[in-house]
N, C-alpha and C positions, 0 to 999 in steps of 0.2 A: 403083487408087491414083491420086490427083491428081498432076499434074505441076506442080512449082514452078519458074517461070521468072522472074517479077518478084518480087524479094525485098527487103523493107525491113529495114534494120539500125537497131536502136534501142539506145542506151546513154547513160548519163550521162557527159559528158566532164569527170569530176571527178578523174581519175587518169591517170597516164601508162600504167598497165597497161591500162585500158579503151581508151584511144585507140590503143594499139598493137594490141590485139586487134581492134578495129573495122577498122583499116587492113589487117591481115593477112587478116581474113575477107573484106573487100571484094575484095582481090586474088584470093583463092581462088575466090570466087563468079564473078568475071569470067572466070577461067581455065576455069570449067565452063560458060561460055556464058550465065550468068544476067544479067539486067538488075537492077542494084542501085539501089534507091530510098532517099531520105532520109525518106520518110513512108510510113505504112501504107496510106493510101487507095489502093485499086486494086491492092494487092499480093496475090500468091498466098499469101505466107507472110511472117511477121515474125519475125526472129531477134533476141532480146533478150539483151544482154550486161550482166550485173550481178547483183544479188541479187533477192530476192522483192519488195522495194519497187519496183524498176524494172519488174519484170514486172506488178505490180498496176497501176501507172500506165499501162503500155502496154495492158493488158487492158481497163481502163475506157474507153479511147479506141477500141480496135480491135474488141472483141467485137461491138458493135452493127453494125459494118461487115462482119461475117462473116469476118474475117481470122484464120486459125489462127496459133498462136504456138509457138515453140520457144525454150527458155531455156538459155543458157550461164552457168554460175555463176562470178561473181567477187565474190560477197558473202560473208556469214557462214555462213548455214545452207543456203538454197537448196532448199526443197521443190519449188518450181515451176521453178527453173532447174537442171535435173538433169544437164546435160552438163558434165563437168569441162573446165577449160581445155586440159589436155593431150590430151583426146579430141576436140577440136573438129573437126578436119579429117576424121577417120574417121567421126564421127557425122553431120556435115552431109553428107559425101559419100554415106553410105548413104541418108540421107533424100532427097537429090536423085536417087538411083537408084531410088527407089520402095520402099525397105526401111525402113518405119517403122510405128509404132503410133499410132493416133488415140485420144485420151482426151477425153471430154466432161465438163465440170464445170458445175454449176448456179450461177446468180447470184441475187441478191436485187434486186427492185424496191423502192425506198423512196420514201415520200412523207410530208412533214410537213404536217399540217393545223392551221390556227388559226381557230377559230370557223367551221369548215366550209370554209374556203378553203385551196387548195393553196399552200404557201409554198415548197416545194422538191421536186423529183423527181430521183432519181439512181439509180445501180446500185452494187452491191457484190459483189465476187467472194469476199472472205474473210468479212467481217462488218460488221454495223451495231452501233454502240455508243451507248447513252445513258449519259453520265457526268456527274459533278458538275462544276460550272462554277468560276468564278474565286474564289468564296467558300470553296471547299474543304470544304463540309459535306455531310452525307448528303442525298440527294434522296428524294422520295416519289413513287411512281408505281403505276399499276394495269396489270396484264397481262391481256389477253383474247385468246382464240383462237376465230376464227370467231364472234365476238360473245358467247362464253361467258366470264364472269368466271373467272379462274384465281386470282389473289391480288393483294393490295396489299402493297407492300414499301417499307421504308426501307433504302437501301443506297448504296454509292458509284456504283452504276449496274447495267447489265445488258448482256450481249453476246448477240447473235443471230448464230450462226455457221453458214455452209454447211459441207458436208464438207471443202471446200478450206481454209476458215478454222479448222476444228477442230484443226489442228496449228499454229495461230498464237497470237494473243492468248488465245483461249479455252482452249488447252492450259495456258497459264501460270496461268489462273484455275481450274485443276482441272476443266476441262470434258472430256467424252468425245471420243475420236478416232472420227470417222465415216468409214467407207470411202467413197470417191467414188461408188460405185454405190448406196449406201444413200439412198433418197429421204427424207431427214430434215434437220432443222435442230436445232441445239443452243442451248438457252436457258440462259445461264450468269450467275447473279447475281454482282456484284462486291462483296465484303465486306458481305454482308447483315447487318442488325442483328437477327438471329435465328439460332438454331442449326439450324432446321428447313428453311431454304431450300437446295435442292440443285439442281445442273444437271439439266435435263430434255431428252430428245430427243423431238421431235414431228414429225409428218408435214409434208413440205414443200408439201403441198396446203393447209395452214392459212393463213389470213390473221391475222397477228399485229398486235395493237394495243397500243402502250405509251403510256399516257396520263399525262402529268405532273400531279400533284395541283395543285389550284387554291389553293395556299398562297402568300400574298403574299410576294414577295421570293425565291421559290424560283429557284435558278440552276442550269441544266443545259446541256449541250453534246452535240451529235451528231457522231459520227465514222463515216466510211465507208472501210473499208480503210486506216485510219490517218490519213485526211484529215479535219480539223475543218471541217465545211461550214456548220453553222448552230447558233445558240443557240436553246434552247427556252424558251418563256415558260410560266408556269403555265396549265394547261388544254390545252396543245398535245398533239397525238397524232402518234406516229410509227407509220405503217402499213407493214408489210413483207409481201411475198409472193414466191413463186418467180417469177423472170423468164421471159419467153418466149424470151429469148436464152440461149445456152449458150456457154461458152468451150471452144474446141477446142485442146488441147495436142498437139503432135506430138513423139513420143519416138523415139529410135533403136531398132534391133532389140535385143531382150533386156531392155527396160524392165520392171521389176516394182515395183509399189507398195510391197509390204512390204520389199523389198530397200532401197528408199529410206528407209523408216522405220528399218530397222535401222542404216543408215549415219548418218542425221541425228540420231537419238535415242540412239545408243550402245547399242542392244540387242545381245545376244550374237550373234556371227557364226558360232558353232560349235555343231553339234548334239551332244547328249549322247553318242550312239554314237561320234562322232568324237573324243570326249575319253576314250574307254575305259570309259564308264559302261555298266553292264548294263541 
């Protein structure tokens, strides 16, 4: 197990609660002999305090640097920030003592091409989304996998989600939940103008090409992990593939993926036999 000595603390200073948590955790880490940094570059570990949005922003910056992340939830749901506030000292203490679980999550490499020229390159941990722009009308696009035409569609847009993102925006759009170990991506249309378009899971080895139709005046926007980064012009291509980088999440002992789903999604916590059922 790796030893974590130089630790970055990351959190949005937008509430007294987060500020207090950062201060208390900084004092705790120093009492354990750790060097506390304000930025992730060169850190052995980054501790993120907040919700999944804060974690996503931190991951986009730190994953390419190879910095593992651990999350303390002070947001709403917290699929990636799984340590509760009241459990912080015990959980972080266990991690510092070498008792933890490492979980690797895949990312997407994204590139926007316009007339064959690269306009934008970025990464996404949760999802890439092509959505309608300021005009608020349906957009038209073609979807291809590894150069093979799949379909043309009129819709509000489409989500391409990683297993991590399958419990985020894609879930709200009736997409499938993908276990993190499944080497797949979810393609989830947004309000398609047809009854036959359904979410599809595909291999994460595929190269996904979403080409905006060459319709004059067509207005579309791209989003990556919730960040609006570029407007699409008619004929633009969004090309997506699995990144060579992986996000490494550190969890305290006893972490279980499905236990997290039960808690966050309100699934039953009790087995039938425990309820007296035969």
